[in-house]
N, C-alpha and C positions, 0 to 999 in steps of 0.2 A: 397433254399436260405440260410438255416442254421441260421436263426435269433433266438437267444436264448431268453428265457422268460423275463429276466431282461432288455435286450436291447429293446425288443418289447414294454414293458410298457413305457419306456422313449420315444421311437421314435413315439409312438402314440400321443404324445403331440406336434408334429411338422407337418407342411404341406409339406411333402416330399413324392415323389413317388419312392419307392425303387425297383430297377431292379435287384440288386445283393448285397450280403452281405458276408463279410468274416472277420475273426479275425486274428490279427497279433500283436505281442509284446504288449499284454495287452489292445489293442484298437479294436474297431469295425469299419470297413470301408464299406461305403455304395456307391454303384454305382447308381446315380440318374440323373434326367434330368438336375439338376444344376451342374453336374460334380461329382467328387469324394469328399465325406464328411467323416470326422473322428469323431467318438463318443468315448469319453474317460471320465472315472470317475475322479473327482478331487474335493477335499475339497476347496471350494471357495465361497465367498459371492458375491451377485449380484453387489454390488458397485465396487468391485475389477474387476469383469469381464467387467462391463461397461467401466471402465477407460481403461482397456487393449484395448477394441474395439475403443475407442476414439483415442488412440495412433496409432493403426493400420490403422484406416481410414485417419488419418493425414499423415501417411507414404505413403499410396496409393495416396493421393492428391498431394504429392511431386514427384510422378512419379515412386515410388518403389511399384510395384503391386503384387509381389510374396510373400505374407504373408498369414497366416492362419486366414482369416477373419471369425468371428463367425456367426452362424446362430441362430436367435432368435426363440423361440417357439411360439405357438399360442397366448400366453399372452404377447408377446413382450419382454420376459426375456431371458437372455443368459444362466442362470443357471437353470437346470431342475432336479427335484427330482424324484427318483425312489420309489418303494414301501416301502423300508426299510430306508428311510431318506438319502440314498446316493445322491450325486449331480453329474451331468454330464454336459459336454459342447459338442456341435456339431459345428465343424469347417470345412471350406473348406480345401481340401488337394490336393496333386498332386502325380501322379505316378513318382517315380524317384529313383535314387540310393543314398543310404546314403553315405555321404562324408567319405573318408578314408584319414586321416591326415598323413598317411605314404607315400602318393603319392604326388609328387611335384605339379602336375597339380591341384589336389584337394585343396591343401593348398593355392595355389595362387588364385584360384577361390574364395575360402572362404574368404580370407582376402580382396580381391578387392571388393567383395560383401559387406563385413562389412563396408568398408569405405563409400560406396554409401548409405548403410542403415543409417549410422551415420549422413550423411548429411541431410537425411530425418527426423531424430529423434531430431530435434531442434525446439524450440518454442512449446513444448508440454504442455498440461494442467498440472500445478503443484498442487499436493495434498500433504499436509504435511505427511500423512501416507504412501506415496509411495516414499519419499525421502530416498535414500539408506544410510545405515550406513557409517560413514566416515572411511577411511583407517586407521587412527590413532586408532579409537575405536576398529576396527577389530583386528589389530595387538596386541593391549594391552590386549584384551579379550583372544586371543589365547595364548599369553605368560603366562597369569595367569593360563589358563587351563593346559598348559604343566608343569608349576611349581607344581600345585596341583597333577598332575599325578606322578611327580618325588617323591613328599613327600609320596604319597600313596604307590608306589612301594617300596620305601626305607623301609617303616614300615611293608610291607607285609612279613610274615615269610616264607611261602611256595611260591617259585617262579618257574614257569616253564621256559623252554629255551627262549620262546618268550618274557616273562616279563624280564628276565635277560638281554636280548639284548636291549630291550627298555630302561631299566634303565641305561645301559652302554652308549647308544647313546643320551639320553636326555640332558646331559650337553653340548654336542657338538652342538646339534640343537637348544637348548635354546640360546646359544651364537650367532648362525646365525640369529635367530629370533630377538634378541635384537639389533643386528647390522643393520638389515633391518629397524627396528623402529627408530634407531638413524639417519640413512640416511634420512628417511622420515622427521623427525623433523628438520633436518638441512636445509631443503628447505621450500618454501612457499606452503605447501601441502593444506592449507585452501583455497587458491585462486581458485584451480580447482573445489573444491566442491562448493564454493560460486558462481562461475560463472554458474555452472550447475543448481543450484537452481534459480538464477536470470534470466537465459535465457531459462529455461525449456529444458535442455539438457537430452536426454534419453539414457539409457543403457539397452541392451537386457537382460543381466544377466545370460544367459545360452547358449552363442554362441559357441557351439561345434558341433562335427559331428552328435550327436543325434538330433540336431535341424535343420540340413541342408540336403536338397535333391538336387542332381545334376540332372537337367532335360536335355532332348534332346536339342541340340544346345548350351550346356554349361551354360545355365542359372541356377541360384541357388534359390531354394525356402527356405524361412525361417519360421520356426514355433516355438511353445513353448515359448510364451512371459510371462509365469507365474511368472518369476523372474524379469521382467522388472521394472525399476524404474527411478527416476530422480537422476542422478549422473554422475561422470566422465566416459567418453567413453573409457578411457584408461583401465578400468576394463575389458571390452569386448576384447580389443586387448590382454591384459595380459592372459585372460582365453584361447583364441584361440592359442596364442603363447606357453603357458605352455603345453597345451595338445599336440601340434605338437612337441615340443622339447622333452617331456617325451617319445613320441612314436619313436623318432629318436635319442636317446642317447645324447641329449643336444648339437647337432651340431650347432655351432655358425653361420655357413653359412646359415642355415635355418632362424635364427633370422634376419640376414641381408636381405635376399631375401624377407621375408614376410613383414618386416617393410618398406622396400623400395617400395614394391608394394602398401602397404596401403597409404604411403605418396604421391604417384603419384596421388591418388584420393582425399586425404584429408591430407594436411600437418599438423603435430602435433605441437601445441604451446610448447614452451620449458618446462613449468612447468608440462604440461600433459605428456610429454615424460619422465621427471624426475620421475613422479609418477609411470609410467610404469616400469622403471628400479627398483625402490624400491619394487614394487610388485613382480618382478622376483627374487629379492634377498631372499624373505621370503621362508622358507622351507615348502612349502604347502603340498607336498606329505607326508612328515614325520608327520606333524601336523595331517593330516587326518587319518593316521594309529593310532595315539595316541587317537584321538577323538572317532573313531569307537570302539577301545578297551575299553575306559573308559565308554562309554555309552552302552556297551553290557554286557552280563553275563560273569563274570570273571572265572567261572568254566570251560568254554569251549572257546577255541580260534578258530574262523572260519578259515578254510584253506585260504580263500580269504585274510584275514588280514595278515597271515604269508607270502603269496605270494607278497603282496604289500610291506611288510617290506623288503623282499628279493630284490625287484625291487629298493627300495631306496638304499640299500647297493650296488647293481650292478651299479647304476648310481651316486654313491657318488663322484667318482673321476672326471668324465666329468662335473657334476654339480658344483663341486668346481672350476674347471678351468673356467667354464662359469661365476661363481660369481666373480672370480678375474678380468675378463674382464669388468664386470658390474661396479665393484668398481673403476676401472681405469677411466671408462667413467664418473662416478659421480664426480670424482676428477678433471675432465677437462671440465670446463664450455664451452658449445658450441660444444662439440664433443660427439655425442651420437650414432655413428654407430660402430659396432665391426670391 
């Protein structure tokens, strides 16, 4: 069966009969009488895990059953400790194919499923600690970080080619980030956040290909709710759209197809659609390259960071064209399709 010692200690605290066990992508998978279960280490407090399960149970009650419901241990807790203080969660899982956002069928399945999930993620229990940070606060914080990085690089005497390129690009992308913030502040961005808090509107928080499995029959299983919170659902649409567009050269046709498919299931209110457009304007990929560099050792630049910066440069022209279309939409009230 191949059950390792660390997993055996944790699983001894559950009432499960294990028929088979294997490891994949940092998690343990158990074949049991209850179906396939996944054991994964995660730093999380019991209160947070309980809230996530409340959210998922409500989603299931609304008719959306394909989510990774947690399995409590013998003490009735969702968080289980190992021998060395690590914490683990055991959840129901499915055999399926990880979604590939380069494929049109997968993208459309993902976005249609998201719309149905969003319909089920309303009226959720609101806890102040799980209210997501506002878009304004996120934009402002990231702009401050990019400015600090520009100052740091300017003062740094010895600069390698990666740092020279970052310093060259920072003024350009700071201007883009500030433009996204200005567009956000020009509209009633508070309304969407306020309504989410008042109505218990939930956001998955990590709705991308790593959280989605395509099952037989075309159904989609959704897992990994660890970033879920109360907030605008436009954030999920943005995350899925951005990931899809980055993998497909910012093809505006993909934006149109995916947003149309979503709105057939759940029409977006005007202010939520406006928030989505502002999110798409922000230079997220470049910001993440900056953030990863600034929070890592400066003496060594990981090859992955350099590759991501090259991808930003390769997509600079198509992303700029896409941004131009978004700006035109924002300037034309009532017209939000490319």
